[in-house]
C-alpha positions as CSV (number, residue, x, y, z in Angstrom):
1,X,2.8,14.4,-10.2
2,X,1.9,13.1,-7.0
3,X,-1.1,14.2,-5.3
4,X,0.2,12.7,-2.2
5,X,0.9,15.4,0.7
6,X,1.9,15.5,4.5
7,X,-1.9,15.0,5.1
8,X,-2.0,11.3,6.3
9,X,-5.8,11.4,6.6
10,X,-5.9,13.1,2.9
11,X,-3.7,10.5,1.3
12,X,-5.8,7.7,2.7
13,X,-9.0,9.3,1.1
14,X,-7.2,9.4,-2.2
15,X,-6.1,5.9,-2.2
16,X,-9.7,5.1,-1.8
17,X,-11.1,7.2,-4.2
18,X,-8.3,6.6,-6.8
19,X,-8.7,2.7,-6.9
20,X,-12.7,2.8,-6.9
21,X,-12.4,4.9,-10.1
22,X,-9.4,2.6,-11.6
23,X,-10.1,-0.6,-10.0
24,X,-6.3,-1.1,-9.5
25,X,-3.9,-1.5,-6.2
26,X,0.2,-0.8,-6.7
27,X,2.5,-2.6,-4.6
28,X,6.3,-2.9,-4.7
29,X,7.5,-6.7,-6.3
30,X,11.0,-7.6,-7.2
31,X,12.0,-9.9,-9.8
32,X,12.0,-12.9,-7.6
33,X,8.0,-12.5,-7.1
34,X,8.7,-11.2,-3.4
35,X,6.4,-8.2,-2.3
36,X,7.6,-5.5,-0.1
37,X,7.2,-5.6,3.5
38,X,8.7,-3.9,6.2
39,X,8.8,-3.1,9.7
40,X,6.3,-1.5,11.2
41,X,7.5,2.3,12.6
42,X,4.1,2.3,14.3
43,X,3.3,-0.7,16.0
44,X,6.1,-2.8,17.9
45,X,7.1,-6.0,16.5
46,X,4.9,-5.8,13.3
47,X,5.1,-5.8,9.5
48,X,3.5,-3.6,7.3
49,X,2.7,-3.9,3.2
50,X,2.7,-1.0,1.8
51,X,0.0,-0.2,-1.3
52,X,-0.6,2.9,-3.6
53,X,-3.2,4.3,-5.8
54,X,-1.1,5.3,-8.8
55,X,1.8,3.8,-10.5
56,X,3.9,6.9,-10.1
57,X,3.8,7.3,-6.7
58,X,4.6,3.7,-6.0
59,X,7.2,4.4,-8.5
60,X,8.5,7.5,-6.3
61,X,9.9,4.7,-3.9
62,X,11.8,2.7,-6.0
63,X,15.3,3.6,-4.8
64,X,18.1,3.3,-2.6
65,X,17.2,0.1,-0.5
66,X,14.1,-0.6,-2.5
67,X,15.4,0.1,-6.0
68,X,15.4,-3.9,-6.7
69,X,11.4,-3.6,-6.6
70,X,9.4,-1.8,-9.2
71,X,5.7,-1.1,-9.1
72,X,3.3,-3.8,-9.9
73,X,-0.7,-3.9,-9.9
74,X,-3.0,-5.8,-8.3
75,X,-6.6,-5.9,-9.4
76,X,-9.0,-3.9,-6.7
77,X,-11.4,-7.1,-6.2
78,X,-8.1,-9.2,-6.0
79,X,-7.0,-6.8,-3.5
80,X,-9.8,-6.7,-1.2
81,X,-11.1,-10.2,-1.6
82,X,-7.5,-12.2,-1.7
83,X,-5.1,-10.0,-0.1
84,X,-6.7,-8.4,2.6
85,X,-8.0,-11.8,4.0
86,X,-4.3,-13.4,3.5
87,X,-2.5,-10.2,5.2
88,X,-5.0,-10.5,8.1
89,X,-4.6,-14.2,8.6
90,X,-1.0,-13.1,8.4
91,X,-1.2,-10.4,10.8
92,X,0.5,-7.9,8.5
93,X,-0.4,-4.5,8.0
94,X,-1.3,-2.7,5.5
95,X,0.1,0.9,4.4
96,X,-2.1,3.0,2.2
97,X,-0.3,5.8,-0.1
98,X,2.8,6.8,1.9
99,X,4.3,10.0,0.9
100,X,7.9,10.4,-0.5
101,X,8.8,10.4,3.1
102,X,7.6,7.1,3.9
103,X,4.6,8.7,6.1
104,X,0.8,7.5,5.9
105,X,-1.6,4.8,7.2
106,X,-0.4,1.6,8.8
107,X,-3.7,-0.1,9.5
108,X,-5.3,-3.8,9.7
109,X,-6.4,-5.3,6.5
110,X,-10.0,-5.6,8.0
111,X,-10.0,-1.9,8.2
112,X,-8.8,-1.3,4.9
113,X,-11.8,-3.6,3.4
114,X,-14.2,-1.4,5.4
115,X,-13.4,1.6,3.7
116,X,-15.0,0.3,0.2
117,X,-18.3,-0.8,2.0
Protein backbone atom coordinates (compact mmCIF):
# COMPACT_ATOMS: atom_id res chain seq x y z
CA UNK A 1 0.00 0.00 0.00
CA UNK A 2 1.38 3.35 -1.02
CA UNK A 3 1.89 6.25 1.36
CA UNK A 4 2.04 8.67 -1.58
CA UNK A 5 -0.75 11.20 -1.90
CA UNK A 6 -1.66 14.27 -3.97
CA UNK A 7 0.46 16.34 -1.53
CA UNK A 8 3.69 16.74 -3.51
CA UNK A 9 5.61 18.34 -0.63
CA UNK A 10 4.64 15.51 1.74
CA UNK A 11 5.74 12.96 -0.86
CA UNK A 12 9.12 14.70 -1.19
CA UNK A 13 9.53 14.74 2.60
CA UNK A 14 8.59 11.05 2.72
CA UNK A 15 11.26 10.33 0.10
CA UNK A 16 13.96 11.79 2.32
CA UNK A 17 12.66 10.15 5.51
CA UNK A 18 12.23 6.70 3.95
CA UNK A 19 15.57 6.70 2.14
CA UNK A 20 17.45 7.86 5.22
CA UNK A 21 15.97 4.88 7.05
CA UNK A 22 16.40 2.19 4.36
CA UNK A 23 19.54 3.69 2.71
CA UNK A 24 18.01 2.68 -0.66
CA UNK A 25 16.53 4.68 -3.55
CA UNK A 26 14.45 3.06 -6.33
CA UNK A 27 14.60 3.95 -10.01
CA UNK A 28 13.25 2.23 -13.10
CA UNK A 29 15.63 0.34 -15.36
CA UNK A 30 14.98 -1.92 -18.37
CA UNK A 31 16.72 -5.15 -19.41
CA UNK A 32 19.23 -3.22 -21.55
CA UNK A 33 20.35 -1.28 -18.47
CA UNK A 34 18.70 1.98 -19.56
CA UNK A 35 17.26 4.05 -16.74
CA UNK A 36 13.91 5.75 -17.25
CA UNK A 37 14.01 9.47 -17.96
CA UNK A 38 11.22 11.52 -19.44
CA UNK A 39 10.47 15.02 -20.62
CA UNK A 40 9.77 17.43 -17.81
CA UNK A 41 6.19 18.55 -17.40
CA UNK A 42 7.35 21.70 -15.59
CA UNK A 43 10.41 22.91 -17.49
CA UNK A 44 10.73 23.28 -21.26
CA UNK A 45 13.42 21.27 -23.01
CA UNK A 46 14.37 19.51 -19.78
CA UNK A 47 14.65 15.85 -18.95
CA UNK A 48 13.77 14.34 -15.57
CA UNK A 49 14.75 11.02 -14.03
CA UNK A 50 12.22 9.85 -11.43
CA UNK A 51 13.08 8.00 -8.22
CA UNK A 52 11.00 6.55 -5.39
CA UNK A 53 11.63 5.73 -1.77
CA UNK A 54 10.02 2.28 -1.92
CA UNK A 55 10.07 -0.56 -4.41
CA UNK A 56 6.28 -0.81 -4.25
CA UNK A 57 5.77 2.83 -5.28
CA UNK A 58 8.25 2.45 -8.14
CA UNK A 59 6.55 -0.76 -9.29
CA UNK A 60 3.16 1.02 -9.60
CA UNK A 61 4.62 2.95 -12.54
CA UNK A 62 5.72 -0.16 -14.49
CA UNK A 63 2.74 -0.41 -16.79
CA UNK A 64 1.63 0.83 -20.21
CA UNK A 65 4.51 2.81 -21.79
CA UNK A 66 6.81 1.98 -18.86
CA UNK A 67 5.97 -1.74 -18.78
CA UNK A 68 9.48 -2.71 -19.94
CA UNK A 69 11.00 -1.19 -16.78
CA UNK A 70 11.45 -2.77 -13.38
CA UNK A 71 12.20 -1.18 -10.00
CA UNK A 72 15.94 -1.22 -9.42
CA UNK A 73 17.62 -0.23 -6.20
CA UNK A 74 20.42 2.27 -5.85
CA UNK A 75 22.25 2.57 -2.52
CA UNK A 76 21.60 6.02 -1.03
CA UNK A 77 25.30 6.87 -0.77
CA UNK A 78 25.83 6.06 -4.47
CA UNK A 79 22.68 8.02 -5.35
CA UNK A 80 23.90 11.12 -3.51
CA UNK A 81 27.64 10.91 -4.22
CA UNK A 82 27.63 9.67 -7.82
CA UNK A 83 24.21 10.02 -9.42
CA UNK A 84 23.49 13.56 -8.25
CA UNK A 85 26.85 14.76 -9.59
CA UNK A 86 26.32 13.08 -12.97
CA UNK A 87 22.71 14.23 -13.30
CA UNK A 88 23.72 17.76 -12.36
CA UNK A 89 26.52 17.77 -14.96
CA UNK A 90 24.09 16.42 -17.57
CA UNK A 91 21.44 18.98 -16.51
CA UNK A 92 18.90 16.23 -15.87
CA UNK A 93 16.28 17.02 -13.26
CA UNK A 94 15.33 14.58 -10.50
CA UNK A 95 11.75 13.49 -9.81
CA UNK A 96 10.98 12.45 -6.24
CA UNK A 97 8.21 10.04 -5.22
CA UNK A 98 5.83 10.70 -8.10
CA UNK A 99 2.38 9.42 -7.21
CA UNK A 100 0.27 7.12 -9.39
CA UNK A 101 -0.88 10.18 -11.39
CA UNK A 102 2.79 11.01 -12.10
CA UNK A 103 2.54 14.15 -9.99
CA UNK A 104 5.58 15.07 -7.97
CA UNK A 105 8.63 17.18 -7.45
CA UNK A 106 11.00 17.94 -10.32
CA UNK A 107 14.16 19.59 -9.07
CA UNK A 108 17.84 20.04 -9.82
CA UNK A 109 20.13 17.30 -8.54
CA UNK A 110 22.03 19.76 -6.33
CA UNK A 111 18.76 20.53 -4.53
CA UNK A 112 18.22 16.82 -3.85
CA UNK A 113 21.65 16.48 -2.27
CA UNK A 114 20.90 19.48 -0.01
CA UNK A 115 17.82 17.70 1.37
CA UNK A 116 20.19 15.33 3.19
CA UNK A 117 22.38 17.98 4.84
